[in-house]
C-alpha positions in Angstrom: 53.8 128.5 88.0 51.0 130.3 86.1 52.6 133.1 84.0 50.8 136.3 83.0 49.9 137.1 79.4 53.1 138.8 77.9 55.5 137.0 80.1 58.7 135.6 78.5 59.1 132.0 79.3 60.8 128.8 78.2 58.7 126.0 76.7 59.3 122.6 75.4 57.6 122.2 72.1 56.0 118.8 71.7 56.7 118.5 67.9 60.3 120.0 68.3 62.0 117.7 70.7 63.2 118.2 74.3 65.1 121.5 73.8 63.9 124.7 75.7 62.7 127.5 73.5 62.2 131.2 74.3 58.5 132.2 74.0 55.9 134.8 75.1 52.6 133.9 76.6 49.8 135.0 74.4 46.9 133.6 76.3 45.8 131.2 79.1 42.8 128.8 78.9 41.1 125.9 80.5 41.1 127.5 84.0 44.9 128.1 83.8 45.9 124.7 82.6 47.3 125.7 79.3 49.1 128.6 77.7 49.3 129.8 74.1 53.0 130.6 73.5 54.6 132.4 70.5 58.2 131.4 69.9 60.5 134.2 69.9 62.1 134.8 66.5 59.5 132.6 64.8 56.6 134.6 63.6 53.4 132.6 63.4 54.8 129.6 65.3 52.4 129.4 68.2 51.5 126.4 70.3 49.3 125.6 73.3 51.4 124.0 76.1 50.3 122.5 79.4 51.2 124.5 82.5 53.4 122.1 84.1 57.2 122.2 84.9 58.1 119.7 82.1 56.5 121.9 79.5 56.7 125.5 80.6 58.9 127.5 83.2 60.1 131.0 84.0 62.9 132.1 81.6 66.3 131.4 82.8 68.7 134.3 83.8 71.6 134.9 81.6 75.1 134.1 83.3 76.8 137.3 83.7 80.0 136.4 85.6 82.2 133.5 86.2 80.7 133.2 89.8 77.2 132.7 88.3 78.2 129.4 86.9 80.0 127.6 89.5 80.7 123.8 89.6 77.4 122.0 90.4 75.2 124.9 89.1 72.0 123.7 87.2 72.0 125.7 83.9 70.4 125.9 80.5 73.2 125.5 77.9 73.2 126.5 74.3 74.5 123.4 72.6 77.0 123.5 69.7 74.1 122.8 67.3 72.0 125.8 68.6 69.3 124.4 71.0 69.0 125.1 74.7 69.1 122.0 77.0 69.3 121.4 80.7 72.8 120.8 82.0 74.9 120.9 85.1 78.3 122.7 85.3 81.0 120.0 85.9 84.2 122.1 85.6 85.2 125.5 84.7 88.6 127.0 83.4 89.7 130.7 83.5 93.2 131.9 82.7 94.8 133.9 85.4 93.9 137.6 85.1 91.4 137.0 82.4 87.5 137.5 82.4 86.9 134.9 79.6 86.0 131.5 80.9 84.9 128.1 79.6 82.6 125.7 81.3 82.3 121.9 80.9 78.6 121.0 81.2 77.0 117.7 81.4 73.6 117.4 79.7 70.9 115.8 81.9 69.1 114.3 78.9 71.7 113.1 76.4 69.4 110.9 74.6 67.2 113.8 73.8 70.3 116.1 73.2 71.8 114.8 70.1 74.6 116.2 67.8 74.3 116.7 64.1 75.1 113.0 63.4 72.3 111.8 65.7 74.7 110.7 68.6 73.8 111.4 72.2 75.6 114.6 73.4 76.7 113.8 77.0 79.0 116.9 77.7 80.8 119.7 76.1 82.7 123.0 76.7 80.5 126.1 76.6 81.3 129.9 76.9 79.7 132.1 79.5 77.3 133.7 77.1 76.0 130.2 76.1 74.8 129.5 79.7 71.8 130.6 81.7 71.1 129.9 85.4 68.0 127.9 85.7 65.1 129.5 87.7 63.5 127.2 90.3 
């Protein structure tokens, strides 16, 4: 995937761990092998990232309904400590007649995804607004 300048993407920042960050593509160089990205909400935080699936990908689509996040769905989940990590929906709960739902997700890289005490975070319950459907 080679994004166009101005595209909204997800990137993994080398100095900032394995979390996915929203960024805008500012420039492409080296015959399309690297992209200059600017992190959304962090003025002046620019980084050159390689154009490969481990470092840069299309921005995930926000889960809009209970059906968007079915069991087995690969998602990007906003952790309880505020970073986006790859996960799989393992279980969902919704009370009869209600639209609010909770989803238990299992993180794909628990060693990279750590809680505030530094312990690996294997799974947790997240709300619909805290999940995005991963783009392939």
